C-alpha positions as CSV (number, residue, x, y, z in Angstrom):
1,M,5.6,5.6,47.7
2,N,7.0,7.9,50.3
3,P,4.2,9.4,52.4
4,A,6.2,12.5,53.2
5,L,6.8,13.1,49.5
6,I,3.1,12.7,48.8
7,T,2.2,15.2,51.5
8,T,4.8,17.6,50.1
9,F,3.2,17.4,46.6
10,A,-0.3,17.9,48.0
11,R,0.8,20.9,50.1
12,N,2.6,22.5,47.1
13,A,-0.4,21.9,44.8
14,D,-2.7,23.5,47.3
15,A,-0.3,26.5,47.9
16,T,0.0,27.0,44.1
17,L,-3.7,27.2,43.6
18,Q,-4.1,29.5,46.6
19,G,-1.6,31.9,45.0
20,L,-2.7,31.7,41.4
21,G,-6.3,30.7,41.6
22,G,-9.4,32.8,42.1
23,P,-12.3,32.3,44.5
24,L,-15.0,29.9,43.4
25,T,-18.1,28.4,45.0
26,R,-19.1,24.8,44.3
27,I,-22.8,24.0,44.6
28,R,-23.8,20.3,44.8
29,V,-27.3,19.1,45.4
30,G,-27.7,17.6,48.8
31,A,-24.3,19.0,50.1
32,P,-23.3,22.3,51.6
33,D,-21.7,24.9,49.4
34,L,-17.9,24.8,49.3
35,T,-15.6,27.7,48.8
36,L,-12.4,26.9,47.0
37,R,-9.8,28.4,44.7
38,G,-9.1,27.4,41.1
39,I,-7.8,28.5,37.8
40,L,-10.4,29.1,35.1
41,R,-9.2,29.1,31.5
42,T,-11.2,30.1,28.5
43,E,-9.8,29.5,25.0
44,L,-10.9,29.3,21.4
45,A,-10.6,25.9,19.7
46,P,-11.3,25.1,16.0
47,V,-14.2,22.8,15.5
48,G,-15.9,21.3,12.4
49,E,-14.6,18.9,9.8
50,F,-12.0,21.4,8.6
51,G,-11.7,23.6,11.7
52,E,-13.9,26.2,10.0
53,R,-15.6,27.4,13.2
54,M,-14.1,28.6,16.5
55,E,-15.7,27.5,19.7
56,Q,-15.1,28.8,23.2
57,R,-13.9,26.1,25.6
58,H,-13.7,26.5,29.4
59,T,-11.5,24.4,31.8
60,L,-11.1,24.6,35.5
61,T,-7.9,23.5,37.4
62,V,-8.4,22.8,41.1
63,A,-6.8,20.8,43.9
64,A,-7.9,17.2,43.6
65,S,-9.1,17.4,47.2
66,A,-11.9,19.7,46.0
67,D,-13.6,16.5,44.8
68,L,-15.7,18.0,42.0
69,K,-18.2,15.7,40.4
70,I,-19.9,15.8,37.0
71,G,-23.0,18.0,37.3
72,D,-21.7,20.2,40.1
73,T,-22.2,24.0,39.6
74,V,-19.3,26.3,39.9
75,L,-19.8,30.0,40.5
76,T,-17.1,32.7,39.9
77,A,-17.2,36.1,41.6
78,V,-15.2,38.2,39.1
79,P,-16.5,38.2,36.5
80,A,-19.8,36.7,37.8
81,A,-20.4,33.5,35.9
82,T,-22.0,30.1,36.3
83,Y,-20.5,26.9,34.9
84,L,-21.5,23.2,35.1
85,V,-18.8,20.6,35.5
86,A,-19.1,18.5,32.3
87,Q,-16.1,16.2,32.1
88,A,-13.0,15.2,34.1
89,Q,-10.0,15.8,31.9
90,S,-7.2,14.8,34.2
91,N,-6.5,14.1,37.9
92,N,-3.1,13.1,39.1
93,G,-4.2,13.0,42.8
94,F,-2.9,16.5,43.5
95,I,-4.3,18.7,40.7
96,A,-7.5,18.0,38.7
97,V,-8.7,19.6,35.5
98,Y,-12.3,19.7,34.4
99,A,-14.1,20.7,31.3
100,L,-16.9,23.2,32.0
101,R,-20.0,24.3,30.1
102,T,-22.3,27.2,30.5
103,P,-25.8,26.3,31.5
104,G,-28.6,26.6,29.0
């Protein structure tokens, strides 16, 4: 693979998240807090055998270089909220998407 092309993709992914994403703070046990930018999505999804209930689902899109791990805590400033990284949904090496859950 062309290293210059990979660098271009990584730079563009970071620039897109800088422009579209909001400020976040990642908290990991045994590591310093990290400030990053990401896109938080909340949507309703049907659950149950027949889709009889709607459940709120949260996902976070960040640059893959943010290196989030399952169990990390993510804080948002506006609106103030706390989420736990629950599952990695996709990571193409440039952009990573994680499923979040609210603590409790």
